[in-house]
C-alpha positions in Angstrom: 0.0 0.0 0.0 2.7 2.2 0.7 3.8 1.5 -2.7 0.5 2.4 -4.1 0.5 5.7 -2.2 4.0 6.5 -3.4 2.9 5.6 -6.9 -0.2 7.7 -6.5 1.9 10.6 -5.2 4.4 10.1 -7.9 1.7 10.0 -10.4 0.1 13.1 -8.9 3.5 14.8 -8.9 4.1 13.9 -12.4 0.7 15.3 -13.4 1.5 18.4 -11.3 4.9 18.7 -12.9 3.4 18.4 -16.3 1.0 21.1 -15.5 3.7 23.3 -14.1 5.9 22.6 -17.1 2.9 23.6 -19.3 2.4 26.8 -17.4 6.1 27.6 -17.6 6.1 27.0 -21.3 3.0 29.3 -21.7 4.7 32.0 -19.6 7.9 31.6 -21.6 6.0 31.8 -24.9 4.2 34.9 -23.6 7.5 36.5 -22.6 9.0 35.6 -26.0 6.0 37.1 -27.7 6.2 40.2 -25.6 9.9 40.5 -26.3 9.3 40.1 -30.1 6.5 42.7 -29.9 8.9 45.1 -28.1 11.6 44.4 -30.8 9.0 45.0 -33.5 7.9 48.3 -31.8 11.5 49.4 -31.5 12.1 48.7 -35.1 9.0 50.6 -36.1 10.2 53.5 -33.9 13.6 53.4 -35.6 11.9 53.2 -39.0 9.7 56.1 -38.1 12.7 58.1 -37.0 14.5 57.2 -40.3 11.5 58.3 -42.3 11.2 61.5 -40.3 14.8 62.3 -40.8 14.5 61.7 -44.6 11.5 64.0 -44.7 13.4 66.7 -42.8 16.5 66.3 -45.1 14.3 66.6 -48.2 12.6 69.7 -46.7 16.0 71.2 -45.9 17.3 70.6 -49.4 14.3 72.1 -51.0 14.5 75.2 -48.8 18.2 75.5 -49.5 17.7 75.3 -53.2 14.8 77.8 -53.1 17.1 80.2 -51.2 19.9 79.8 -53.7 17.5 80.5 -56.5 16.3 83.6 -54.6 19.9 84.9 -54.2 20.7 84.3 -57.9 17.5 86.1 -59.0 18.0 89.1 -56.7 21.6 89.4 -57.7 20.6 89.3 -61.4 17.9 91.9 -60.8 20.4 94.2 -58.9 22.9 94.0 -61.7 20.1 94.8 -64.2 19.0 97.7 -62.0 22.6 99.1 -61.9 22.9 98.8 -65.7 19.7 100.7 -66.3 19.6 103.0 -63.3 20.7 106.0 -65.2 18.5 105.3 -68.1 16.1 108.3 -67.4 19.0 110.7 -67.1 20.6 109.4 -70.3 17.2 109.7 -72.1 17.0 113.3 -71.0 20.5 114.1 -72.3 19.9 112.6 -75.8 18.1 115.8 -77.1 21.1 117.9 -75.9 23.4 115.5 -77.8 21.2 115.8 -80.9 21.3 119.6 -80.6 25.1 119.5 -80.4 25.2 117.3 -83.6 23.0 119.9 -85.4 25.1 122.8 -84.1 28.3 121.2 -85.3 26.9 120.8 -88.8 26.0 124.5 -88.9 29.3 125.7 -87.2 31.3 123.7 -89.7 29.8 125.9 -92.4 31.4 129.0 -90.9 35.0 130.1 -91.3 35.8 130.4 -87.6 38.1 127.5 -86.8 38.5 128.3 -83.1 34.7 128.3 -82.6 34.4 125.0 -84.5 37.3 123.4 -82.5 35.8 124.6 -79.1 32.3 123.2 -79.9 33.8 119.9 -81.1 35.8 119.6 -77.9 32.6 120.1 -75.8 30.7 117.7 -78.0 33.3 115.0 -77.6 33.5 115.5 -73.9 29.7 115.1 -73.6 29.8 112.0 -75.9 32.6 110.4 -73.9 30.8 111.0 -70.6 27.6 109.4 -71.9 29.6 106.5 -73.4 31.3 106.0 -70.0 27.8 105.6 -68.5 27.0 102.8 -70.9 25.4 104.7 -73.8 26.0 103.3 -77.3 24.8 104.5 -80.7 22.7 102.0 -82.7 24.5 101.7 -86.0 22.2 102.2 -89.0 23.0 104.0 -92.2 21.5 104.7 -95.5 21.5 101.6 -97.7 21.1 99.1 -94.9 18.2 96.7 -95.0 15.3 98.0 -92.8 14.8 95.8 -89.6 11.9 96.8 -87.4 13.7 95.3 -84.4 16.4 98.0 -84.6 14.8 101.0 -86.2 11.6 102.9 -86.4 10.2 103.8 -89.9 8.8 107.3 -89.9 7.8 107.4 -93.5 8.2 105.6 -96.9 9.2 107.3 -100.1 9.1 105.9 -103.6 12.6 104.7 -104.4 12.7 101.6 -106.7 16.4 101.0 -106.2 16.1 101.2 -102.4 12.9 99.1 -101.9 12.9 97.8 -98.2 16.1 99.7 -97.4 16.9 102.7 -95.4 17.0 105.9 -97.5 17.8 108.4 -94.7 18.4 108.5 -90.9 16.4 111.3 -89.4 17.4 110.7 -85.7 20.1 108.6 -84.2 19.2 105.7 -82.0 20.9 104.7 -78.7 21.1 101.7 -76.5 22.1 101.2 -72.9 23.9 97.9 -72.5 21.8 95.5 -74.7 18.6 97.4 -74.4 17.6 100.0 -77.0 16.4 103.1 -75.2 15.7 105.1 -78.3 15.2 103.6 -81.7 16.7 105.4 -84.7 14.0 107.1 -86.9 14.5 106.4 -90.5 12.9 106.9 -94.0 12.6 103.7 -96.0 12.2 103.1 -99.7 9.0 101.8 -101.3 
């Protein structure tokens, strides 16, 4: 009987051990599952941070590129402004230059060489000052083919040999840098 009790106890113990083993396995599985879940959460946090970093880098690069474009654009605008800043003053001086040209033509008809030389010196000084400020004469002359991009036709006269060509230049044209500020006024043949 003692044997039976021992066997019963052993059998009960075995059953209890098996139940304990099962509980231990379940707890272990739960712990492993929790650890895996924590690892997965940590990876997703890392992935999230990586994605956030990539977004911030992209935003930074775009902002930097936009700023560089802004700097280039404002620098270009400033250079253009400096080139054409004195355009109004130069436009106001062009009639004075035209008057000097007409005066020189009339003074050259006189016999007074000193007067002619004095007016020529003043004329050259005015022209060199305007040229130093960026003013250039638009080169057109009689016989050139008329181009509406570089000259303004005032009138047309019948001239079979000069059809579509410049017959006479009535007023000189000028440009400031690459921009024409006053188109030459010409007569063209018809």
